[in-house]
N, C-alpha and C positions, 0 to 999 in steps of 0.2 A: 747522692749514691746514684741515680740515674745517669750523671755525667760521668762516674766512673765505669760504669757498665759502657756506654757510649765511648768512652775513651779506649777500654780495652777491646772492645770490638774493631775500632779503627787500627789498633795497634796489631791485631791479630789480620786483618785485612790487609794492612801495608806488607806485614811479613810475607804473606802468604803472595802476593803480587811480586814482590821482590824475588823470593825463591824461584817462582815461574820463570821469572825473566830470567834470570842467571842461569838456571837449567838450559835455556836455549841460547845462550851468549853468544855460540858460533852461528846462530842463524840456522840451525836446524830445529826441529820440533820432534817430541818424542813420538809422535803420530804420524809424522810424515816421513816419507821412503827418502833415503841419501837422493842424492841426484849424481848421477855421472855426467861429465862433462857434455855439453851439446853437440859437440864434434866425435862423442866416443862413436866408434863404429867396430863392427868385430872385425880383426884382422887376423885372418889364417896364418897361423905359425907351421901347422903341420896337420895333413889329411892324407890317410892311407885304410887301405882294406886289409893288409895282410900284416899283423901286427902281434906282440905278445902280451896282448889285454884279452884276457879269456872270459872275463865276467863283465856282465852290463854293469854300466854306471857313469857317475861324473865325478868331478872333482874341482875345488877351486886350489890352485897353486899358488903359493906366496913367498914361497923361498926357493931360491938357487939349490939348496940342498934337495928338497922336495922333487924339485924339476929335474934334478939329474938322475934319482930314483924312478921316476916315471919315465923319462927319458929311455933309461935302460931297459924297464919293461916294455915298452914300445918296440923298442928295435931288436927285443929277443926273437921276435917272430916275422921280421922283415927283410931279412937277408943280407942285412949291412948292419950288423951288430955294432961296431966300431965308429959310426957315425957320430960327430960331435953334435951335442945338443944345441939349438938355437940360442943365440943370446938374449937375454933379457934383463930389463932394468926393473928388479923387484922394489926398487924405491919408489916409483910412480906407476908401474903396471903389475897385471897379474895375469894368470893363464886360467882357463876353463876347459878342461878336458870332458867330453863325452864320450863315451865308447859302448856299442851294441853288444860286446862278447861275441861267443860262437855263432855264426849263423851258418845255416846249411846249404845256402845256394850262393853263389857270386854275385847277383844280380842285386843284392842291397845295397844301397849306399846312407850315408849319416851326415848331418849337418847340423851346426850349432846355427837356429835362426834368428834368435833374439835373445840379448841379456838384458833385463831390466830389474833397476833396484826397486824393492818394496820395503816396506815396514819390518825391520831386523832379518832382511835376508835378501839375497840376490835370485830371480827366477831365471831360470835357462831355459828356455824352448828347444826342443832339439826333434829335428824332422827325420823320419826313418822312412825311406821311399824303395819302392820295388817297381817294375813293370808288371801289367797284369801276369796272373798266374799261368796264361798259355803261352806267355813267351818262354821260350827254351833259354835255361841257365845253366851252367856247368857246376854240377855238384861237386863244388869245392869249399871247404870250411873257410870262413873267412873273420876276420876281427875287427871290423872299421872303428877307426878313431877320428875325431876331429877335435883341434886344439886351437883355442882362438887367444889373442891377446887383448885385453881392455883395461881402461884405466883402473887403479888399485882401489879396491874396498874393504874395508875388514869387516865384512858381512858371511855368514855361511851360504851356501847355495843350494837352491831347490831346483831338481831337474824335471821337467815335464817332458816325457818322449811320447810321441804320435806317430804310429805307424799308418803308411798310405802307399795304396796302389796307384800308380799313375800312369797316364799314356792310353792310348788305344791298344786295341788287343793286337796279338801277334799273329793269330791265324789266317 
């Protein structure tokens, strides 16, 4: 009887190990973040202050159809609404868009500074910068956006926006 219990425990252990190994067959681990290739860099596809993107937010763009929709929205406020969208190979790449929405002065700048995969998501760091408040800036409403291309990953994005006042004072 004791050898039957031992054999049963051995079978259960063997099946468990087999399932764990086959679940990670592609070299990934359910607890490890996916890895973008080491040569992945942020390639700016588009950056502008005057766009048609009036709400703050970010988006991972995985299809040509969605890129065409987003591009039309960006261009709606750019003064060149008929400009063609930059060509992207969505079989190997994806786009990441960050937008500030409407800002009340023209001194704000926006830039995606880092994209890093984490477990079950891609974290996107976004820097919003402005010179010190004593610097005179035209009171013009702007809608900054930054779009970058990176290697494709099928994960949702989480955007971390950080506002920073930079540089010496202007007075």
